[in-house]
C-alpha positions in Angstrom: 0.6 140.7 130.6 -2.5 138.6 130.3 -2.4 135.2 128.6 -5.4 133.3 127.5 -5.0 129.6 126.5 -7.6 127.6 124.7 -7.5 123.8 125.2 -9.1 121.3 122.8 -12.3 119.6 124.1 -12.5 122.0 127.0 -15.3 124.5 127.4 -13.3 127.0 129.4 -10.1 128.8 128.7 -7.1 129.2 131.0 -6.5 132.9 131.7 -3.9 134.5 134.0 -1.5 137.4 134.4 2.3 136.9 134.0 5.3 139.1 134.4 7.0 137.6 131.3 7.0 139.7 128.1 5.1 138.8 125.0 8.4 137.9 123.2 9.4 135.6 126.0 6.1 133.7 125.9 6.1 133.6 122.1 9.6 132.2 122.0 8.8 129.6 124.7 5.7 128.4 122.9 7.5 128.3 119.5 10.5 126.3 120.8 8.2 123.9 122.6 6.2 123.2 119.4 9.3 122.9 117.2 10.9 120.4 119.6 7.7 118.5 120.2 7.8 119.0 123.9 4.8 117.4 125.7 4.0 120.2 128.1 4.4 124.0 128.4 5.1 125.5 131.9 3.8 129.0 132.7 3.9 131.0 136.0 1.6 133.8 136.9 2.3 136.9 139.0 0.9 135.2 142.1 3.4 132.4 141.9 1.0 129.7 140.6 2.4 127.3 138.0 0.4 126.0 135.0 1.3 122.9 132.9 -0.4 122.9 129.5 -0.2 119.9 127.1 1.1 121.1 123.7 -0.8 118.4 121.9 -4.2 119.9 123.0 -3.5 123.6 122.4 -6.3 125.3 120.5 -4.9 128.8 120.7 -2.8 131.2 122.9 -3.8 134.8 123.1 -1.2 137.3 124.3 -2.7 140.5 125.8 -1.1 143.9 125.9 1.8 144.5 128.2 0.5 147.8 129.6 -1.5 147.8 132.8 -5.2 148.5 132.8 -6.4 151.9 133.9 -8.6 152.1 136.9 -11.0 154.9 137.7 -12.5 157.7 135.6 -10.6 159.1 132.6 -11.6 162.6 131.3 
């Protein structure tokens, strides 16, 4: 699933693919915001780790969980 994160006062967004489901990411973000956690920790499919400050979150966009089709479709 693709995740796109907008950060306040930053011109670019953080975009990466993760193996986590949309429900897992949604619950992780919700609990971090409710508990006033300072950072969120995400991992992508390549093993990279991302720390995002919760105070500067503009938005989090969760993509679809199905993979993209490659090639020609009739």
